[in-house]
C-alpha positions as CSV (number, residue, x, y, z in Angstrom):
1,M,119.8,-56.9,58.8
2,P,121.8,-54.5,57.0
3,N,121.2,-53.5,53.8
4,A,124.6,-52.0,52.3
5,I,128.2,-54.4,52.4
6,S,131.2,-52.6,52.0
7,F,133.8,-54.7,50.7
8,H,137.3,-53.3,50.2
9,S,140.2,-55.8,49.2
10,Y,143.8,-54.3,49.6
11,K,147.7,-55.6,50.6
12,L,149.7,-53.8,53.6
13,V,152.6,-52.1,52.6
14,E,155.6,-53.7,52.5
15,G,157.4,-54.7,55.4
16,A,154.4,-54.0,57.7
17,S,153.5,-56.2,60.7
18,V,150.6,-58.4,61.2
19,P,150.1,-58.5,64.9
20,D,151.2,-54.6,64.4
21,F,147.9,-54.2,61.8
22,L,145.2,-55.9,63.6
23,V,145.8,-53.8,67.0
24,A,146.1,-50.9,64.9
25,S,142.5,-52.3,63.1
26,E,141.1,-52.7,66.7
27,Q,142.2,-49.3,68.0
28,C,140.7,-47.9,64.7
29,H,136.9,-49.8,65.2
30,N,136.9,-49.5,69.1
31,E,137.8,-45.2,68.6
32,V,136.2,-44.1,65.4
33,V,134.8,-46.5,63.2
34,S,131.9,-47.8,66.1
35,K,130.7,-44.7,66.3
36,W,129.9,-44.0,63.1
37,K,126.3,-44.0,62.0
38,G,124.8,-47.2,60.4
39,L,127.4,-49.9,61.0
40,V,126.2,-53.1,61.8
41,S,129.1,-55.1,61.2
42,W,133.1,-55.0,60.3
43,R,134.9,-58.1,59.7
44,Q,138.5,-58.3,58.6
45,L,139.2,-61.6,56.3
46,R,142.8,-62.7,54.9
47,D,143.9,-64.9,51.7
48,G,147.4,-64.8,51.2
49,D,148.2,-61.5,51.0
50,T,145.0,-59.8,50.2
51,W,142.9,-58.8,53.1
52,V,138.9,-57.7,52.6
53,D,137.6,-54.7,55.2
54,W,133.6,-56.8,54.7
55,V,131.2,-53.9,56.7
56,E,127.6,-53.9,56.9
57,W,125.8,-51.1,57.1
58,K,122.0,-50.1,58.0
59,T,122.0,-48.2,54.7
60,M,123.7,-47.7,51.5
61,E,123.7,-44.1,52.4
62,D,125.1,-45.2,55.6
63,A,127.6,-46.8,53.4
64,L,128.9,-44.0,51.0
65,N,129.2,-41.5,53.9
66,A,131.9,-43.7,55.7
67,E,133.6,-43.5,52.5
68,K,133.9,-39.3,53.6
69,H,135.7,-40.3,56.6
70,E,138.9,-41.6,54.8
71,G,140.6,-37.9,55.4
72,E,139.6,-37.7,59.3
73,S,142.7,-36.5,60.8
74,N,141.6,-38.6,63.9
75,P,144.9,-40.7,65.3
76,A,143.6,-43.8,65.4
77,L,142.1,-44.0,61.8
78,Q,145.6,-42.7,60.3
79,K,147.8,-45.2,62.1
80,Y,145.5,-48.2,61.0
81,F,145.3,-46.6,57.1
82,S,149.3,-46.3,57.2
83,F,149.2,-50.5,57.0
84,I,147.2,-49.8,54.1
85,N,148.9,-50.0,50.5
86,F,146.3,-47.4,48.7
87,D,147.6,-48.7,45.1
88,T,146.0,-51.8,45.8
89,I,143.1,-51.0,47.2
90,K,139.9,-52.2,45.3
91,T,136.1,-50.7,46.9
92,R,132.4,-51.9,45.8
93,N,129.3,-51.4,47.7
94,F,126.4,-53.6,46.9
95,T,122.8,-53.4,48.1
96,V,121.6,-56.2,50.0
97,E,118.7,-57.9,48.1
98,K,117.8,-60.5,50.1
99,N,118.7,-63.2,52.6
100,H,118.7,-66.3,53.3
């Protein structure tokens, strides 16, 4: 059961290909994010042109440590980030208080 949720909403850069973004996302997950300590799951949601990465972590510390990876030079991570309009990102970290 996750103890923390990271919620990242954003829009893609102008002209980005959604199929290419999803391929880059899967590659980023498989090669990079899946190896980060404490990852439980990563879901990508979409409503029109707004995307949400809903990431579940074992601990809040794991969630906060993951944010430090943004500057990594891993090619798969950088390719994923190249699709995201960073001016539109909103990030929140939540502690899971109760699961029903």
